[in-house]
C-alpha positions in Angstrom: -78.1 -133.3 -149.4 -77.2 -132.6 -145.8 -74.4 -130.4 -144.5 -73.2 -130.1 -140.9 -74.8 -133.4 -140.0 -71.8 -134.8 -138.1 -71.5 -131.6 -136.1 -75.2 -131.5 -135.4 -75.4 -135.1 -134.2 -72.2 -134.8 -132.1 -73.1 -131.3 -130.9 -69.6 -130.0 -131.9 -68.6 -127.0 -134.1 -68.8 -127.6 -137.9 -65.4 -128.4 -139.6 -66.3 -127.3 -143.1 -68.2 -124.7 -145.2 -70.4 -125.1 -148.2 -70.5 -122.9 -151.3 -73.4 -123.1 -153.8 -72.5 -123.1 -157.5 -76.1 -122.2 -158.5 -79.2 -120.8 -157.0 -81.1 -123.0 -154.6 -82.8 -123.3 -151.2 -81.5 -124.3 -147.9 -83.3 -125.3 -144.7 -81.6 -124.8 -141.3 -82.3 -127.1 -138.4 -81.0 -126.3 -134.9 -81.3 -128.4 -131.8 -84.4 -126.5 -130.5 -86.1 -127.2 -133.9 -85.4 -130.9 -133.5 -86.6 -130.9 -129.9 -89.9 -129.3 -130.9 -90.3 -131.8 -133.7 -89.7 -134.7 -131.3 -92.5 -133.4 -129.1 -95.0 -132.5 -131.9 -94.3 -135.3 -134.4 -91.9 -138.0 -133.1 -92.3 -140.1 -136.2 -91.1 -137.2 -138.4 -88.2 -136.6 -136.0 -87.2 -140.2 -136.2 -87.4 -140.2 -140.0 -85.2 -137.1 -140.2 -82.6 -138.6 -137.9 -82.6 -141.8 -139.9 -82.1 -139.9 -143.1 -79.2 -137.9 -141.5 -77.6 -141.2 -140.3 -77.9 -142.8 -143.8 -76.4 -139.7 -145.5 -73.6 -139.6 -142.9 -73.0 -143.3 -143.4 -72.7 -142.8 -147.2 -70.2 -140.0 -146.6 -68.1 -142.2 -144.3 -68.2 -145.0 -146.9 -66.9 -142.7 -149.6 -64.2 -141.3 -147.3 -63.0 -144.9 -146.5 -62.9 -145.7 -150.2 -60.9 -142.6 -151.0 -58.5 -143.4 -148.2 -58.0 -146.9 -149.5 -57.2 -145.5 -152.9 -54.6 -143.0 -151.4 -53.0 -145.9 -149.5 -52.3 -147.6 -152.8 -50.5 -144.7 -154.5 
């Protein structure tokens, strides 16, 4: 699961927070990390960006479906 992807990709402040309901692990990626990855392993950087785009697309699809439901109330 990805959080802050829209803000990361658009280089804008995040608009939401996340609260964990159970113990877990979280990795943080900042712009400098992605820049380093692009130089050291371009294929991995591309894979990461593709995964983020797919996750963001799924979120947008869900949002559109929810808006459609609300319009019909």
